[in-house]
Biopython code that builds the backbone (N, CA, C, O; Angstrom):
import numpy as np
from Bio.PDB.StructureBuilder import StructureBuilder

atoms = [
    (1, "MET", "N", (0.834, -1.197, 0.000)),
    (1, "MET", "CA", (0.000, 0.000, 0.000)),
    (1, "MET", "C", (0.874, 1.254, 0.000)),
    (1, "MET", "O", (2.054, 1.215, 0.348)),
    (2, "TRP", "N", (0.275, 2.332, -0.389)),
    (2, "TRP", "CA", (0.992, 3.601, -0.458)),
    (2, "TRP", "C", (0.699, 4.419, 0.796)),
    (2, "TRP", "O", (-0.453, 4.559, 1.207)),
    (3, "TYR", "N", (1.748, 4.949, 1.391)),
    (3, "TYR", "CA", (1.591, 5.806, 2.556)),
    (3, "TYR", "C", (2.115, 7.196, 2.221)),
    (3, "TYR", "O", (3.072, 7.346, 1.461)),
    (4, "SER", "N", (1.487, 8.189, 2.786)),
    (4, "SER", "CA", (1.861, 9.562, 2.453)),
    (4, "SER", "C", (3.292, 9.875, 2.871)),
    (4, "SER", "O", (3.935, 10.741, 2.278)),
    (5, "ASP", "N", (3.792, 9.182, 3.882)),
    (5, "ASP", "CA", (5.161, 9.437, 4.326)),
    (5, "ASP", "C", (6.132, 8.374, 3.840)),
    (5, "ASP", "O", (7.222, 8.232, 4.393)),
    (6, "SER", "N", (5.748, 7.624, 2.808)),
    (6, "SER", "CA", (6.575, 6.495, 2.382)),
    (6, "SER", "C", (7.878, 6.932, 1.743)),
    (6, "SER", "O", (8.913, 6.302, 1.961)),
    (7, "PHE", "N", (7.849, 8.003, 0.956)),
    (7, "PHE", "CA", (9.108, 8.509, 0.426)),
    (7, "PHE", "C", (8.998, 9.974, 0.069)),
    (7, "PHE", "O", (7.914, 10.474, -0.233)),
    (8, "ALA", "N", (10.119, 10.651, 0.106)),
    (8, "ALA", "CA", (10.159, 12.056, -0.276)),
    (8, "ALA", "C", (11.556, 12.378, -0.761)),
    (8, "ALA", "O", (12.526, 12.028, -0.090)),
    (9, "PRO", "N", (11.694, 13.030, -1.897)),
    (9, "PRO", "CA", (13.018, 13.413, -2.377)),
    (9, "PRO", "C", (13.659, 14.411, -1.414)),
    (9, "PRO", "O", (13.004, 15.361, -0.982)),
    (10, "ILE", "N", (14.910, 14.208, -1.082)),
    (10, "ILE", "CA", (15.606, 15.142, -0.205)),
    (10, "ILE", "C", (16.817, 15.741, -0.896)),
    (10, "ILE", "O", (17.639, 16.390, -0.247)),
    (11, "GLY", "N", (16.943, 15.537, -2.196)),
    (11, "GLY", "CA", (18.032, 16.142, -2.948)),
    (11, "GLY", "C", (19.169, 15.184, -3.224)),
    (11, "GLY", "O", (19.149, 14.032, -2.789)),
    (12, "ASN", "N", (20.158, 15.669, -3.950)),
    (12, "ASN", "CA", (21.304, 14.837, -4.312)),
    (12, "ASN", "C", (22.327, 14.868, -3.191)),
    (12, "ASN", "O", (23.004, 15.876, -2.991)),
    (13, "SER", "N", (22.439, 13.781, -2.469)),
    (13, "SER", "CA", (23.402, 13.716, -1.380)),
    (13, "SER", "C", (23.863, 12.283, -1.198)),
    (13, "SER", "O", (23.210, 11.351, -1.666)),
    (14, "ASP", "N", (24.984, 12.107, -0.520)),
    (14, "ASP", "CA", (25.516, 10.768, -0.282)),
    (14, "ASP", "C", (24.673, 9.986, 0.716)),
    (14, "ASP", "O", (24.766, 8.761, 0.785)),
    (15, "ARG", "N", (23.867, 10.676, 1.476)),
    (15, "ARG", "CA", (23.029, 10.005, 2.469)),
    (15, "ARG", "C", (21.855, 9.278, 1.837)),
    (15, "ARG", "O", (21.304, 8.355, 2.438)),
    (16, "GLY", "N", (21.471, 9.671, 0.656)),
    (16, "GLY", "CA", (20.347, 9.002, 0.005)),
    (16, "GLY", "C", (19.329, 10.008, -0.503)),
    (16, "GLY", "O", (19.301, 11.156, -0.060)),
    (17, "PHE", "N", (18.502, 9.574, -1.428)),
    (17, "PHE", "CA", (17.513, 10.449, -2.025)),
    (17, "PHE", "C", (16.157, 10.358, -1.335)),
    (17, "PHE", "O", (15.337, 11.268, -1.459)),
    (18, "PHE", "N", (15.917, 9.276, -0.615)),
    (18, "PHE", "CA", (14.560, 9.020, -0.172)),
    (18, "PHE", "C", (14.470, 8.758, 1.324)),
    (18, "PHE", "O", (15.391, 8.225, 1.943)),
    (19, "TYR", "N", (13.347, 9.144, 1.875)),
    (19, "TYR", "CA", (13.006, 8.791, 3.251)),
    (19, "TYR", "C", (11.942, 7.705, 3.208)),
    (19, "TYR", "O", (10.963, 7.824, 2.471)),
    (20, "PHE", "N", (12.125, 6.655, 3.987)),
    (20, "PHE", "CA", (11.159, 5.562, 4.026)),
    (20, "PHE", "C", (10.576, 5.427, 5.422)),
    (20, "PHE", "O", (11.300, 5.461, 6.418)),
    (21, "SER", "N", (9.276, 5.274, 5.482)),
    (21, "SER", "CA", (8.685, 4.926, 6.768)),
    (21, "SER", "C", (8.849, 3.428, 6.980)),
    (21, "SER", "O", (8.793, 2.652, 6.026)),
    (22, "ARG", "N", (9.050, 3.024, 8.215)),
    (22, "ARG", "CA", (9.267, 1.609, 8.511)),
    (22, "ARG", "C", (8.043, 0.787, 8.111)),
    (22, "ARG", "O", (8.184, -0.317, 7.585)),
    (23, "LYS", "N", (6.865, 1.309, 8.353)),
    (23, "LYS", "CA", (5.633, 0.603, 8.019)),
    (23, "LYS", "C", (5.553, 0.327, 6.521)),
    (23, "LYS", "O", (5.171, -0.767, 6.107)),
    (24, "GLN", "N", (5.910, 1.310, 5.719)),
    (24, "GLN", "CA", (5.836, 1.157, 4.270)),
    (24, "GLN", "C", (6.814, 0.096, 3.785)),
    (24, "GLN", "O", (6.472, -0.704, 2.915)),
    (25, "ILE", "N", (8.016, 0.075, 4.330)),
    (25, "ILE", "CA", (9.015, -0.909, 3.914)),
    (25, "ILE", "C", (8.538, -2.323, 4.246)),
    (25, "ILE", "O", (8.665, -3.232, 3.426)),
    (26, "LEU", "N", (7.998, -2.506, 5.430)),
    (26, "LEU", "CA", (7.564, -3.838, 5.846)),
    (26, "LEU", "C", (6.394, -4.344, 5.010)),
    (26, "LEU", "O", (6.293, -5.540, 4.734)),
    (27, "ASN", "N", (5.513, -3.435, 4.607)),
    (27, "ASN", "CA", (4.314, -3.851, 3.889)),
    (27, "ASN", "C", (4.502, -3.988, 2.388)),
    (27, "ASN", "O", (3.690, -4.633, 1.726)),
    (28, "ASN", "N", (5.542, -3.403, 1.844)),
    (28, "ASN", "CA", (5.682, -3.433, 0.398)),
    (28, "ASN", "C", (7.148, -3.441, -0.007)),
    (28, "ASN", "O", (7.698, -2.407, -0.385)),
    (29, "SER", "N", (7.776, -4.602, 0.072)),
    (29, "SER", "CA", (9.187, -4.698, -0.276)),
    (29, "SER", "C", (9.412, -4.504, -1.771)),
    (29, "SER", "O", (10.492, -4.078, -2.181)),
    (30, "GLU", "N", (8.407, -4.810, -2.590)),
    (30, "GLU", "CA", (8.547, -4.615, -4.034)),
    (30, "GLU", "C", (8.702, -3.130, -4.362)),
    (30, "GLU", "O", (9.537, -2.752, -5.183)),
    (31, "PHE", "N", (7.902, -2.304, -3.722)),
    (31, "PHE", "CA", (8.015, -0.859, -3.918)),
    (31, "PHE", "C", (9.388, -0.372, -3.470)),
    (31, "PHE", "O", (10.005, 0.464, -4.130)),
    (32, "TYR", "N", (9.859, -0.902, -2.345)),
    (32, "TYR", "CA", (11.182, -0.536, -1.834)),
    (32, "TYR", "C", (12.256, -0.857, -2.867)),
    (32, "TYR", "O", (13.150, -0.045, -3.106)),
    (33, "ASP", "N", (12.173, -2.041, -3.481)),
    (33, "ASP", "CA", (13.160, -2.441, -4.485)),
    (33, "ASP", "C", (13.133, -1.520, -5.699)),
    (33, "ASP", "O", (14.178, -1.227, -6.281)),
    (34, "LYS", "N", (11.951, -1.065, -6.080)),
    (34, "LYS", "CA", (11.852, -0.133, -7.211)),
    (34, "LYS", "C", (12.527, 1.189, -6.882)),
    (34, "LYS", "O", (13.192, 1.780, -7.733)),
    (35, "ILE", "N", (12.358, 1.647, -5.665)),
    (35, "ILE", "CA", (12.993, 2.898, -5.259)),
    (35, "ILE", "C", (14.506, 2.734, -5.198)),
    (35, "ILE", "O", (15.250, 3.637, -5.579)),
    (36, "ILE", "N", (14.959, 1.577, -4.716)),
    (36, "ILE", "CA", (16.398, 1.300, -4.709)),
    (36, "ILE", "C", (16.951, 1.369, -6.125)),
    (36, "ILE", "O", (18.011, 1.953, -6.355)),
    (37, "SER", "N", (16.235, 0.774, -7.074)),
    (37, "SER", "CA", (16.678, 0.783, -8.470)),
    (37, "SER", "C", (16.724, 2.203, -9.020)),
    (37, "SER", "O", (17.677, 2.579, -9.702)),
    (38, "ALA", "N", (15.701, 2.984, -8.724)),
    (38, "ALA", "CA", (15.669, 4.370, -9.185)),
    (38, "ALA", "C", (16.794, 5.176, -8.542)),
    (38, "ALA", "O", (17.421, 6.016, -9.187)),
    (39, "TYR", "N", (17.037, 4.907, -7.275)),
    (39, "TYR", "CA", (18.124, 5.577, -6.558)),
    (39, "TYR", "C", (19.466, 5.263, -7.204)),
    (39, "TYR", "O", (20.269, 6.163, -7.452)),
    (40, "ASN", "N", (19.705, 3.986, -7.475)),
    (40, "ASN", "CA", (20.970, 3.576, -8.084)),
    (40, "ASN", "C", (21.145, 4.163, -9.476)),
    (40, "ASN", "O", (22.242, 4.584, -9.843)),
    (41, "PHE", "N", (20.060, 4.190, -10.255)),
    (41, "PHE", "CA", (20.131, 4.729, -11.608)),
    (41, "PHE", "C", (20.470, 6.217, -11.580)),
    (41, "PHE", "O", (21.340, 6.677, -12.320)),
    (42, "LYS", "N", (19.781, 6.957, -10.727)),
    (42, "LYS", "CA", (20.027, 8.402, -10.641)),
    (42, "LYS", "C", (21.423, 8.688, -10.112)),
    (42, "LYS", "O", (22.089, 9.621, -10.562)),
    (43, "LYS", "N", (21.856, 7.891, -9.164)),
    (43, "LYS", "CA", (23.162, 8.111, -8.559)),
    (43, "LYS", "C", (24.295, 7.785, -9.528)),
    (43, "LYS", "O", (25.344, 8.428, -9.497)),
    (44, "SER", "N", (24.088, 6.796, -10.380)),
    (44, "SER", "CA", (25.161, 6.308, -11.241)),
    (44, "SER", "C", (25.659, 7.362, -12.221)),
    (44, "SER", "O", (26.823, 7.325, -12.620)),
    (45, "TRP", "N", (24.805, 8.299, -12.618)),
    (45, "TRP", "CA", (25.236, 9.263, -13.624)),
    (45, "TRP", "C", (26.113, 10.366, -13.061)),
    (45, "TRP", "O", (26.762, 11.070, -13.834)),
    (46, "TYR", "N", (26.159, 10.546, -11.758)),
    (46, "TYR", "CA", (27.030, 11.603, -11.237)),
    (46, "TYR", "C", (28.039, 11.118, -10.202)),
    (46, "TYR", "O", (28.995, 11.828, -9.893)),
    (47, "LYS", "N", (27.836, 9.912, -9.662)),
    (47, "LYS", "CA", (28.828, 9.364, -8.736)),
    (47, "LYS", "C", (28.918, 7.858, -8.896)),
    (47, "LYS", "O", (28.529, 7.099, -8.008)),
    (48, "LEU", "N", (29.426, 7.447, -10.018)),
    (48, "LEU", "CA", (29.486, 6.022, -10.331)),
    (48, "LEU", "C", (30.426, 5.273, -9.391)),
    (48, "LEU", "O", (30.214, 4.093, -9.109)),
    (49, "TYR", "N", (31.438, 5.939, -8.919)),
    (49, "TYR", "CA", (32.483, 5.284, -8.140)),
    (49, "TYR", "C", (32.143, 5.119, -6.666)),
    (49, "TYR", "O", (32.869, 4.443, -5.937)),
    (50, "LYS", "N", (31.042, 5.731, -6.216)),
    (50, "LYS", "CA", (30.719, 5.703, -4.789)),
    (50, "LYS", "C", (29.496, 4.856, -4.500)),
    (50, "LYS", "O", (28.558, 4.825, -5.297)),
    (51, "THR", "N", (29.495, 4.173, -3.377)),
    (51, "THR", "CA", (28.299, 3.452, -2.940)),
    (51, "THR", "C", (27.913, 3.942, -1.551)),
    (51, "THR", "O", (28.757, 4.386, -0.773)),
    (52, "ASP", "N", (26.635, 3.854, -1.262)),
    (52, "ASP", "CA", (26.133, 4.306, 0.026)),
    (52, "ASP", "C", (25.797, 3.079, 0.867)),
    (52, "ASP", "O", (24.681, 2.563, 0.803)),
    (53, "ILE", "N", (26.759, 2.617, 1.652)),
    (53, "ILE", "CA", (26.602, 1.369, 2.401)),
    (53, "ILE", "C", (25.454, 1.464, 3.407)),
    (53, "ILE", "O", (24.691, 0.512, 3.567)),
    (54, "GLN", "N", (25.331, 2.583, 4.069)),
    (54, "GLN", "CA", (24.282, 2.733, 5.082)),
    (54, "GLN", "C", (22.897, 2.593, 4.480)),
    (54, "GLN", "O", (21.985, 2.061, 5.114)),
    (55, "PHE", "N", (22.742, 3.075, 3.244)),
    (55, "PHE", "CA", (21.440, 2.983, 2.584)),
    (55, "PHE", "C", (21.038, 1.534, 2.366)),
    (55, "PHE", "O", (19.875, 1.176, 2.550)),
    (56, "TYR", "N", (22.002, 0.689, 1.970)),
    (56, "TYR", "CA", (21.709, -0.721, 1.742)),
    (56, "TYR", "C", (21.514, -1.478, 3.047)),
    (56, "TYR", "O", (20.719, -2.417, 3.104)),
    (57, "ARG", "N", (22.218, -1.090, 4.080)),
    (57, "ARG", "CA", (22.064, -1.745, 5.379)),
    (57, "ARG", "C", (20.646, -1.597, 5.911)),
    (57, "ARG", "O", (20.157, -2.459, 6.641)),
    (58, "LYS", "N", (19.997, -0.518, 5.550)),
    (58, "LYS", "CA", (18.635, -0.265, 6.025)),
    (58, "LYS", "C", (17.708, -1.424, 5.682)),
    (58, "LYS", "O", (16.849, -1.791, 6.484)),
    (59, "LYS", "N", (17.875, -2.000, 4.500)),
    (59, "LYS", "CA", (17.016, -3.107, 4.085)),
    (59, "LYS", "C", (17.300, -4.360, 4.913)),
    (59, "LYS", "O", (16.379, -5.101, 5.257)),
    (60, "GLU", "N", (18.574, -4.595, 5.233)),
    (60, "GLU", "CA", (18.934, -5.784, 6.008)),
    (60, "GLU", "C", (18.416, -5.708, 7.441)),
    (60, "GLU", "O", (18.081, -6.730, 8.040)),
    (61, "ASP", "N", (18.351, -4.517, 7.978)),
    (61, "ASP", "CA", (17.935, -4.342, 9.370)),
    (61, "ASP", "C", (16.444, -4.560, 9.580)),
    (61, "ASP", "O", (16.006, -4.857, 10.692)),
    (62, "VAL", "N", (15.670, -4.415, 8.523)),
    (62, "VAL", "CA", (14.207, -4.504, 8.664)),
    (62, "VAL", "C", (13.759, -5.901, 9.016)),
    (62, "VAL", "O", (12.563, -6.145, 9.170)),
]
sb = StructureBuilder()
sb.init_structure("model")
sb.init_model(0)
sb.init_chain("A")
sb.init_seg("    ")
for serial, (resi, resn, name, xyz) in enumerate(atoms, 1):
    if name == "N":
        sb.init_residue(resn, " ", resi, " ")
    sb.init_atom(name, np.array(xyz, "f"), 0.0, 1.0, " ", f" {name:<3s}", serial, name[0])
structure = sb.get_structure()
């Protein structure tokens, strides 16, 4: 399901582009994966050499 606080663009930064509510991640992992893909695609064109480890850890912690 879609939640109003599920994601919001916060700009181009190493911390990540999106904010996720915990409820939204737990209820819809497919949506989360789509956002991860969009994040990686957008990030690749300006910082191909860098990865955001903390962003990926968020999925493992859930």
